[in-house]
C-alpha positions in Angstrom: -8.1 16.1 -19.7 -8.4 18.5 -16.7 -7.9 16.6 -13.5 -9.1 19.2 -11.0 -11.2 22.3 -11.5 -10.3 23.9 -8.2 -6.7 24.7 -9.0 -5.5 22.8 -5.9 -2.5 20.4 -6.2 -4.2 18.1 -3.7 -7.4 17.9 -5.6 -5.5 17.2 -8.8 -3.6 14.4 -7.2 -6.9 12.9 -5.8 -8.5 13.2 -9.2 -5.5 11.6 -10.9 -5.5 8.7 -8.5 -9.3 8.2 -8.7 -9.2 8.3 -12.5 -6.2 5.9 -12.6 -7.9 3.5 -10.2 -11.1 3.4 -12.3 -9.3 3.1 -15.6 -9.3 -0.2 -17.4 -6.0 0.6 -19.2 -3.8 2.2 -16.5 -0.8 2.7 -18.7 -2.8 4.5 -21.4 -4.5 6.6 -18.7 -1.0 7.6 -17.4 0.2 8.4 -20.9 -2.8 10.5 -21.7 -2.5 12.5 -18.4 1.3 12.7 -18.2 1.5 10.6 -15.1 4.1 8.1 -14.1 2.7 4.6 -13.6 5.4 3.9 -10.9 4.2 6.9 -8.9 0.6 5.8 -9.2 1.5 2.3 -8.0 3.5 3.9 -5.1 0.5 6.0 -4.2 -1.7 2.9 -4.1 0.8 1.2 -1.8 0.9 4.2 0.5 -2.9 4.4 0.6 -3.1 0.7 1.5 -0.5 1.0 4.2 -2.3 4.0 5.7 -5.6 2.1 5.6 -4.0 -0.9 7.3 -2.6 1.3 10.0 -5.8 3.1 10.6 -7.7 -0.3 10.8 -5.1 -1.7 13.2 -5.5 1.3 15.5 -9.3 1.1 15.4 -9.9 4.3 13.5 -11.5 2.4 10.6 -13.7 -0.6 10.6 -11.8 -3.5 9.1 -13.1 -4.2 5.6 -10.7 -6.1 3.5 -11.7 -6.8 -0.1 -10.9 -10.4 -1.2 -8.0 -9.3 -3.4 -6.2 -7.8 -0.4 -7.0 -10.7 2.0 -4.5 -12.9 0.2 -1.9 -10.2 0.1 -2.4 -9.4 3.8 -2.3 -13.1 4.8 1.0 -13.5 2.9 2.5 -10.4 4.5 1.5 -11.7 8.0 3.1 -15.1 7.3 6.3 -13.4 6.2 6.3 -11.3 9.3 5.8 -14.4 11.5 8.6 -16.2 9.7 11.0 -13.2 10.1 10.1 -12.9 13.8 10.8 -16.6 14.4 14.1 -16.3 12.5 15.1 -13.3 14.5 14.2 -15.0 17.8 16.2 -18.1 16.8 19.1 -15.9 15.9 18.9 -13.9 19.1 18.8 -17.1 21.2 21.8 -18.5 19.4 23.8 -15.3 20.0 22.8 -15.3 23.6 23.8 -18.9 24.1 27.2 -18.2 22.4 27.8 -15.2 24.6 27.6 -17.2 27.8 
């Protein structure tokens, strides 16, 4: 299967990702097209991170599909818990330093 007709690496990567995303059997798609599934998953993660950053900075309208809402909610909760733990730790260190 030819992934890009233009001879461009960027077009080939975009075509590979699009095909992988649309595929019902992602591991078979990777095997047929000599792609590493870990790399495709990493690309998906980077794409989501970039989209989140662009949305947060107002470059994109926020449009979160239901499957990502849960993931985003869980990530926000983890961040809140980490921040609270760091704040508690910092207060304790500051109190001990006095």
